[in-house]
C-alpha positions as CSV (number, residue, x, y, z in Angstrom):
1,M,-10.1,38.4,27.4
2,K,-7.0,38.5,25.3
3,N,-6.1,34.9,26.3
4,N,-9.6,33.7,25.1
5,V,-9.1,35.5,21.8
6,D,-5.7,34.0,21.3
7,F,-7.0,30.5,22.2
8,Y,-9.9,30.5,19.7
9,F,-7.8,31.8,16.9
10,S,-4.8,29.7,17.5
11,K,-3.3,27.8,14.7
12,T,-4.3,24.5,16.2
13,N,-7.9,25.5,16.6
14,I,-8.1,27.0,13.1
15,K,-6.6,23.9,11.7
16,Q,-9.1,21.6,13.6
17,F,-12.1,23.8,12.5
18,L,-11.1,23.5,8.8
19,S,-10.5,19.8,9.0
20,T,-14.0,19.5,10.7
21,L,-15.5,21.7,8.1
22,F,-14.2,19.3,5.4
23,Y,-16.5,16.6,6.8
24,I,-19.4,19.0,7.8
25,I,-20.1,20.2,4.2
26,P,-20.7,16.7,2.5
27,M,-22.5,15.5,5.6
28,S,-24.9,18.4,5.6
29,V,-25.5,18.2,1.8
30,I,-26.4,14.5,2.2
31,T,-28.6,15.2,5.2
32,G,-30.4,18.0,3.3
33,L,-31.0,15.6,0.3
34,S,-32.3,12.8,2.6
35,V,-34.6,15.1,4.6
36,A,-35.9,16.4,1.2
37,F,-36.6,12.9,0.2
38,F,-38.2,12.2,3.6
39,L,-40.5,15.3,3.4
40,W,-41.5,14.3,-0.2
41,M,-42.5,10.9,0.9
42,L,-44.2,12.3,4.0
43,D,-46.3,14.7,1.8
44,G,-47.2,11.7,-0.4
45,A,-48.2,9.7,2.6
46,T,-50.4,12.5,4.0
47,V,-52.1,13.0,0.6
48,L,-52.9,9.2,0.5
49,R,-54.3,9.2,3.9
50,F,-56.6,12.3,3.1
51,Q,-57.7,10.5,0.0
52,F,-58.2,7.1,1.7
53,P,-59.1,7.6,5.4
54,Q,-59.8,3.9,5.7
55,L,-56.0,3.5,6.0
56,V,-56.4,4.2,9.7
57,F,-57.6,0.5,9.9
58,F,-54.0,-0.6,9.0
59,L,-52.6,1.0,12.2
60,P,-52.2,-2.4,14.0
61,L,-50.3,-3.9,11.0
62,A,-48.1,-0.8,10.7
63,G,-47.4,-1.0,14.5
64,I,-46.3,-4.7,14.1
65,L,-44.0,-4.0,11.1
66,I,-42.3,-1.1,12.9
67,F,-41.8,-3.3,16.0
68,L,-40.3,-6.2,14.0
69,A,-38.2,-3.8,11.9
70,Y,-36.5,-2.4,15.1
71,K,-36.2,-5.8,16.7
72,W,-34.5,-7.4,13.8
73,A,-32.3,-4.5,12.6
74,G,-32.6,-1.6,15.1
75,K,-30.8,-2.9,18.2
76,N,-30.1,0.4,20.2
77,A,-31.7,2.5,17.3
78,D,-35.0,2.5,19.3
79,A,-33.6,5.2,21.6
80,G,-33.9,7.7,18.8
81,N,-32.9,11.3,19.6
82,N,-31.7,10.3,23.1
83,L,-29.1,8.0,21.5
84,I,-27.7,10.9,19.6
85,I,-27.6,13.1,22.7
86,N,-25.9,10.4,24.7
87,E,-23.4,10.0,22.0
88,I,-22.5,13.6,22.0
89,H,-22.1,13.5,25.7
90,Q,-19.8,10.5,25.6
91,P,-18.8,9.2,22.1
92,T,-18.8,5.5,21.9
93,H,-19.8,4.7,18.3
94,A,-23.3,3.8,19.6
95,V,-25.2,5.6,16.8
96,P,-25.8,3.1,14.0
97,V,-25.8,4.3,10.4
98,R,-29.1,2.3,9.9
99,L,-30.8,4.7,12.3
100,A,-31.5,7.0,9.3
101,P,-33.4,4.6,7.0
102,L,-35.1,2.9,9.9
103,I,-36.6,6.1,11.2
104,L,-37.5,7.3,7.7
105,F,-39.3,4.2,7.0
106,S,-41.1,3.9,10.3
107,T,-42.1,7.5,10.4
108,V,-43.6,7.7,6.9
109,L,-45.4,4.4,7.7
110,T,-46.8,5.9,10.9
111,H,-48.2,9.0,9.1
112,L,-49.5,6.9,6.2
113,V,-51.9,5.0,8.6
114,G,-52.8,8.0,10.7
115,G,-50.5,8.0,13.7
116,S,-50.3,11.3,15.5
117,A,-46.6,12.0,15.3
118,G,-44.1,14.7,13.9
119,R,-41.1,14.9,11.7
120,E,-38.4,16.7,13.7
121,G,-37.1,13.6,15.5
122,T,-36.9,11.8,12.1
123,A,-34.8,14.6,10.6
124,V,-32.5,14.9,13.6
125,Q,-31.9,11.1,13.5
126,I,-31.2,11.1,9.8
127,G,-28.5,13.8,10.4
128,G,-27.2,11.8,13.3
129,G,-27.2,8.6,11.3
130,I,-25.4,10.2,8.4
131,S,-22.9,11.8,10.9
132,S,-22.2,8.5,12.4
133,Y,-21.2,7.2,8.9
134,F,-18.5,9.9,8.7
135,L,-17.4,9.2,12.3
136,K,-16.9,5.5,11.4
137,R,-15.1,6.2,8.1
138,F,-12.6,8.7,9.4
139,N,-10.2,9.1,12.4
140,L,-11.6,12.0,14.2
141,N,-10.8,13.2,17.8
142,S,-13.4,13.4,20.4
143,D,-14.2,17.1,19.9
144,Q,-14.6,16.6,16.2
145,K,-16.9,13.7,16.8
146,R,-19.1,15.8,19.2
147,I,-19.2,18.7,16.8
148,L,-20.0,16.6,13.7
149,L,-22.9,14.9,15.6
150,M,-24.2,18.4,16.7
151,A,-23.8,19.6,13.2
152,G,-25.8,16.8,11.9
153,M,-28.6,17.6,14.3
154,S,-28.6,21.2,13.1
155,A,-28.6,20.3,9.5
156,G,-31.6,17.9,10.0
157,F,-33.6,20.3,12.1
158,A,-32.9,23.3,9.7
159,A,-33.9,21.2,6.6
160,V,-37.2,20.0,8.0
161,F,-38.3,23.3,9.4
162,G,-36.6,25.8,7.2
163,T,-35.1,27.7,10.3
164,P,-31.3,27.5,10.2
165,L,-30.6,30.0,13.0
166,A,-32.9,28.2,15.4
167,A,-31.5,24.9,14.3
168,S,-27.9,26.0,15.1
169,V,-28.9,27.0,18.6
170,F,-31.1,24.1,19.2
171,A,-28.2,21.5,18.8
172,L,-26.2,23.5,21.5
173,E,-29.1,24.0,23.9
174,V,-30.8,20.6,23.9
175,L,-27.9,18.8,25.4
176,V,-27.7,20.4,28.8
177,I,-30.5,22.1,30.7
178,G,-29.2,25.5,31.7
179,Q,-26.0,25.4,29.9
180,I,-24.9,26.1,26.3
181,K,-21.4,25.2,24.8
182,W,-20.9,27.8,22.2
183,D,-17.7,26.3,20.8
184,A,-19.8,24.3,18.3
185,W,-22.1,27.1,17.2
186,L,-20.2,28.1,14.0
187,P,-20.0,24.5,12.7
188,C,-23.6,24.0,13.5
189,L,-24.6,27.2,11.8
190,I,-22.8,26.3,8.6
191,A,-24.3,22.9,8.7
192,A,-27.8,24.3,9.2
193,F,-27.6,26.7,6.3
194,I,-26.2,24.0,4.0
195,G,-28.9,21.5,5.1
196,H,-31.6,24.0,4.7
197,Y,-30.7,25.4,1.3
198,T,-29.9,21.8,0.0
199,C,-33.5,20.9,0.9
200,I,-34.9,24.1,-0.6
201,A,-33.0,23.4,-3.9
202,C,-34.9,20.1,-4.1
203,G,-38.1,22.0,-4.4
204,I,-39.3,21.6,-0.8
205,V,-41.6,24.4,0.4
206,H,-42.3,25.0,4.1
207,A,-45.6,26.1,5.5
208,I,-46.0,29.9,6.0
209,Y,-47.5,31.3,9.1
210,T,-48.4,34.9,9.3
211,V,-49.0,37.1,12.3
212,H,-50.9,40.4,11.4
213,Y,-51.2,41.8,15.0
214,S,-49.6,45.2,15.4
215,A,-49.2,47.0,18.7
216,D,-50.0,50.7,19.3
217,K,-46.4,51.6,20.0
218,L,-42.9,50.5,19.3
219,L,-40.6,49.7,22.2
220,I,-37.2,50.0,20.2
221,N,-37.3,50.9,16.5
222,Y,-39.6,48.2,15.0
223,L,-40.1,46.1,18.3
224,H,-43.8,46.0,19.0
225,F,-45.0,46.5,22.7
226,N,-48.3,46.5,24.5
227,G,-48.4,46.2,28.3
228,S,-51.7,44.4,28.6
229,I,-50.6,41.9,25.8
230,L,-47.2,41.4,27.7
231,L,-49.0,40.5,30.8
232,L,-51.3,38.1,29.0
233,T,-48.3,36.6,27.4
234,I,-46.7,35.9,30.9
235,I,-49.9,34.3,32.0
236,A,-50.2,32.2,28.8
237,G,-46.5,31.2,29.2
238,V,-47.3,29.7,32.5
239,L,-50.1,27.6,31.0
240,F,-47.9,26.6,28.0
241,G,-45.2,25.5,30.4
242,L,-47.6,23.4,32.5
243,V,-49.0,21.7,29.3
244,A,-45.3,21.0,28.2
245,R,-44.7,19.5,31.5
246,L,-47.9,17.3,31.2
247,F,-46.8,16.1,27.7
248,A,-43.3,15.3,28.7
249,F,-44.4,13.4,31.9
250,S,-47.1,11.5,30.1
251,V,-44.9,10.3,27.2
252,H,-42.4,8.7,29.7
253,W,-45.2,7.5,32.0
254,L,-47.3,5.8,29.4
255,K,-44.4,4.1,27.8
256,N,-43.2,2.7,31.1
257,L,-46.7,1.6,32.1
258,S,-47.5,-0.1,28.9
259,A,-44.3,-2.1,29.0
260,K,-45.0,-3.1,32.5
261,L,-48.6,-4.1,32.1
262,I,-48.5,-5.7,28.6
263,K,-46.1,-8.6,28.7
264,Q,-46.3,-9.3,24.9
265,P,-44.6,-6.3,23.1
266,L,-46.5,-7.0,19.9
267,L,-49.7,-6.2,21.6
268,I,-48.6,-2.7,22.5
269,P,-49.0,-1.1,19.1
270,I,-52.3,-3.0,18.5
271,I,-53.9,-1.7,21.7
272,A,-52.5,1.8,20.7
273,S,-54.2,1.4,17.3
274,V,-57.6,0.5,18.9
275,L,-57.3,3.5,21.2
276,I,-56.3,6.0,18.4
277,V,-59.0,4.8,16.0
278,G,-61.7,4.7,18.8
279,I,-61.0,8.1,20.2
280,S,-61.0,9.6,16.6
281,Y,-64.4,8.0,15.8
282,A,-65.7,9.1,19.2
283,L,-64.7,12.7,18.3
284,G,-66.2,12.4,14.8
285,T,-63.0,13.6,13.2
286,F,-59.5,12.5,12.0
287,D,-58.1,16.1,12.3
288,Y,-56.0,15.0,15.3
289,L,-54.2,12.3,13.3
290,G,-51.1,12.6,11.2
291,L,-48.8,15.7,11.1
292,G,-51.6,18.3,11.7
293,V,-50.1,21.2,9.7
294,I,-53.1,21.2,7.4
295,S,-56.4,19.4,7.4
296,S,-58.1,17.3,4.8
297,S,-61.1,19.7,5.3
298,P,-61.1,23.5,4.6
299,I,-62.9,24.0,8.0
300,G,-60.8,21.4,9.9
301,I,-58.5,21.8,12.8
302,S,-54.8,22.2,12.0
303,I,-51.8,24.3,12.9
304,V,-52.6,26.7,10.0
305,S,-56.2,27.1,11.0
306,A,-55.3,27.9,14.6
307,F,-53.9,31.3,13.3
308,T,-57.2,32.3,11.8
309,S,-60.2,30.3,12.8
310,T,-62.6,31.3,15.6
311,H,-64.4,27.9,15.6
312,I,-61.6,25.7,17.1
313,S,-62.8,23.6,20.1
314,Y,-61.2,24.7,23.4
315,A,-60.3,21.1,24.0
316,A,-58.5,20.7,20.6
317,W,-55.0,21.0,22.3
318,F,-55.9,18.2,24.6
319,W,-57.1,15.6,22.1
320,K,-53.9,16.2,20.0
321,L,-51.9,15.8,23.2
322,L,-53.6,12.5,24.1
323,L,-53.4,10.9,20.6
324,T,-49.8,11.9,20.2
325,I,-48.9,10.5,23.7
326,I,-50.5,7.2,22.7
327,T,-48.8,7.1,19.3
328,L,-45.3,7.9,20.4
329,S,-45.4,5.9,23.7
330,M,-46.9,2.7,22.3
331,G,-44.7,1.6,19.4
332,F,-45.0,4.1,16.5
333,K,-42.3,6.4,15.4
334,G,-41.9,10.1,14.6
335,G,-41.0,13.4,16.2
336,E,-42.7,15.2,19.0
337,V,-42.3,18.7,17.8
338,T,-44.8,19.2,15.2
339,P,-47.5,17.8,17.5
340,L,-46.2,20.2,20.1
341,F,-46.7,23.0,17.6
342,F,-50.2,21.8,17.0
343,I,-50.9,21.6,20.9
344,G,-49.4,25.1,21.4
345,A,-51.1,26.8,18.5
346,T,-54.5,25.5,19.3
347,L,-54.1,26.3,23.0
348,G,-53.0,29.8,22.1
349,N,-56.1,30.0,19.9
350,S,-58.3,29.1,22.9
351,I,-56.6,31.6,25.2
352,A,-57.0,34.4,22.7
353,M,-60.6,33.6,22.2
354,I,-61.3,33.5,26.0
355,S,-59.2,36.7,26.7
356,G,-59.9,38.8,23.6
357,A,-56.1,38.7,22.8
358,P,-54.9,38.8,19.2
359,L,-55.7,35.3,17.8
360,D,-52.7,35.0,15.4
361,L,-50.1,36.2,17.9
362,F,-51.2,33.9,20.7
363,A,-51.3,30.9,18.3
364,A,-47.7,31.8,17.4
365,L,-46.8,32.1,21.0
366,G,-48.2,28.8,21.8
367,F,-46.6,27.3,18.7
368,I,-43.1,28.0,20.1
369,A,-43.6,28.0,23.9
370,V,-44.9,24.5,24.3
371,F,-42.0,23.2,22.4
372,A,-39.6,25.4,24.4
373,G,-40.9,24.0,27.7
374,A,-41.1,20.4,26.5
375,A,-37.6,20.3,25.0
376,N,-36.0,22.8,27.4
377,T,-34.7,25.0,24.6
378,P,-36.2,28.4,25.2
379,L,-33.5,30.4,23.3
380,A,-33.7,28.3,20.1
381,C,-37.6,28.6,20.3
382,A,-37.5,32.3,20.6
383,I,-35.2,32.5,17.5
384,L,-37.6,30.1,15.9
385,G,-40.5,32.5,16.4
386,V,-38.4,35.3,14.8
387,E,-37.6,33.2,11.8
388,L,-41.3,32.0,11.3
389,F,-43.3,35.0,12.2
390,G,-41.0,38.0,12.1
391,G,-38.9,39.9,14.5
392,E,-41.4,42.5,15.4
393,Y,-42.7,40.3,18.2
394,A,-39.4,39.1,19.5
395,L,-40.1,40.6,23.0
396,Y,-43.3,38.4,23.4
397,Y,-41.4,35.4,22.0
398,G,-38.5,35.6,24.4
399,V,-40.8,36.2,27.4
400,V,-43.2,33.5,26.6
401,C,-40.5,30.8,25.9
402,F,-38.5,31.5,29.0
403,V,-41.6,31.5,31.2
404,A,-42.8,28.3,29.7
405,F,-39.4,26.9,30.2
406,H,-39.3,27.7,33.9
407,F,-42.8,26.2,34.4
408,S,-42.2,23.0,32.5
409,G,-40.3,21.1,35.2
410,N,-36.8,19.6,35.4
411,F,-37.3,17.0,32.7
412,G,-38.5,17.0,29.2
413,I,-39.1,14.9,26.1
414,Y,-35.4,14.0,25.8
415,N,-34.4,12.1,28.9
416,A,-30.8,12.1,27.9
417,Q,-30.4,15.8,28.6
418,F,-28.1,16.7,31.4
419,V,-29.4,19.0,34.1
420,R,-27.2,22.0,35.2
421,M,-29.9,24.1,36.7
422,K,-33.1,23.5,38.8
423,K,-36.2,25.2,37.6
424,M,-39.3,26.1,39.4
425,S,-40.8,23.2,41.4
426,F,-44.2,22.8,43.0
427,R,-43.0,20.1,45.4
428,R,-42.3,20.9,49.0
429,K,-38.7,20.3,50.2
430,S,-38.6,17.7,52.9
431,N,-37.0,18.5,56.2
């Protein structure tokens, strides 16, 4: 133990940490400012789409523009978050600086015309692109490069969601399934707080979700506990994990299938647009398009309404899942996380309505657990729950995230993740 302490506090390590911090501070500030600008544009695009729902008919044109932008200027930038994760695993200067403006432009355009996508991927790629600029400008060793890229991910994630603690752990946990390298946690934590408060200083206000459920007794001090609710939480965690598994598999499957069957790449976003608009009109609502945090209608379906409404369709989570898979697999850009929040919150709402469990609590559990399963980041998502909904329910958050993680399969939305552990499998071992 003493040797470990001496190692971490050696003069060499302290010097390297301080020199890395010299780059992390300006990188995090620039990332926070860039994400604030992105969120401001995203809010404007959402307001315009609410005012002019006819913008969905421009989905094919937007898809073509995004395809051409990445074809002419993107090169390997089309790999998105996976490109950053691969670069952290093995630095090769493969992350282009242009990744940041490209993903910002394409995500805002996707949301303007009604694509069902998120924003986390954009924020993380903005942080990665800005980090890449510092890597190219300065002579850093391999450890510093790795830490700076991870710090950029943390700064972007924290700025877009307002959750710096979860962001700092997310950047460590997302790289390898079943293993966390804690040596980068302090730089990631510093970057996350700087990115978050820079974004807040620009006037960005994050959505507030409230859980009012209160158990009959406390387990430890303020930690709420109810045996029947805990049992339902475990059962719900299994369902959340299976839905996360379905989402991750379907995104990769449809992307590969469309590339195989449709020989002309320009036709892929056009076909996707026809499917998105057609399904939305068949359902009679545009609530499943865009970010999904709020709805254009006071009685519409959204993440916020999932915490309070008793009139959300039991199939709401499926329609959001379907439209998001089509959007992200067939040429449009954006993150997966906010749609996963929507899928999880509405599925949690349905579970609560069927079982009689607390509506707001199970919406919150679904919110974090489907993301935990799809991204293979249960610890970060449990912390996310504490930051967003309060620490009183931390027991349920931890249980549901780890159960969902174990039932979500050995792959996820980020195919660049390394695998260090095998999770629960439903396949029989061959003799």
